[in-house]
N, C-alpha and C positions, 0 to 999 in steps of 0.2 A: 869919342872915348869918355869924355866927362859925363855925358848923359847916361852911358851904361854904368859908370861908376856910381852916379847918383841913384840910379835905379837899384843897383846891387846893395848900396848902403841902406836904402829904404826897405828892401826885402829883409836885410839883416835886422833892422830895427823892429820890423813886424814880428819876426821870430823871437827876438830877445824879449819883447813885451809879453810874450806868452809864458816865459819861464816863471813858474810859481814861486811865491814867497818861500824862503827857506830852502830853495833848490838852486843848483848851479848847472851851467852847461859849459861846453868848451868851444873855442874858436873853430876847431875842426868839425865838431858835431853840427854846429850851425851851418858851416860851409857845405858839409855833406848833405844836410837836409835841403839846401838850396840847389843841389845838383852840381856843386862846384867843389868837390872833395879836396882838391889841391889848393883851395883859396883860403886856408885858415888865416894867413897873414892879412889878406884883404878884410876878413872879418875883424881882425885886430885893429886895422886902420879905421874901420867903421866905428868900432867901440871908442877909439881915441877921439873921433869926431863927435861922439854922442854925449859927451859930458855936459854940454850946454842944453841938452834936451831932457827936461825933467821927467818925461814919461818913458824914457828908455833906461831900464835898470842895468846899466853897463857893469855894475859891480858883481853881477851874477854870471859873468863870463870869465873863465879862467883858462889856463893852459891844460893840456891833455892829462896831466898828473895832479891837477888841483892846486897849482901854485898861482899866487896872485901876481902874475907877471905884468899886469897893467896898472898896478897900484901907483906908479909914478905919474900917471895921467890924471889923478884925482887932485882935488884942492890941497890935501895934506897927505903925507906918506901913510897915514893910518886910516884914512877915510874909507877905503875899500873894505878893509877888515872890520871897521866899526859898523858899516852898513850890513855886512854879512852877519856879524855877531848879533846885531839887533833883530835879525830874522831867525836866530837860533842856529846858525852855522858856526861851529867852533873853528878858529884858525890859530895855529901855533907855528911861529917861524915862517910866516907867509904861506903855510901849507894848510889846506882844508883838511880837517880831521874827519875820518870816516867818509872820504870822498865818494866812494861808490854809493853810499846811502843817500847822499845829497845830489848825485849826478842825475840830470834830466836830459835825456837824449831825444831831441825833436824827431829824429827818424822813427823812433819807436812810439813816442808819446803822441805824435800828430799823424800817425798812419791812418789811412782810411779803412 
């Protein structure tokens, strides 16, 4: 089981690395792209484990309505918001403003 989890986490990281600057995706959208539509929580666990990986922009993955639900896994309570705002994504009350404008859906964006 650990090997499959490791492989799934690596697959998640590869997708998250493709999220463009100034865009965000959701746990569910990443899971759906990987063929595991019901595995949004596992994507969240992968993001929680990614904070020590400098090449994985975990701050660009939020919940399905644009809330910064993973912010408590960052070094400070405001780090996730600060990183997003540095990329031009406005956040108010832990909510991404104009979420649909910033939403990056790998199912659509990475389709062949």
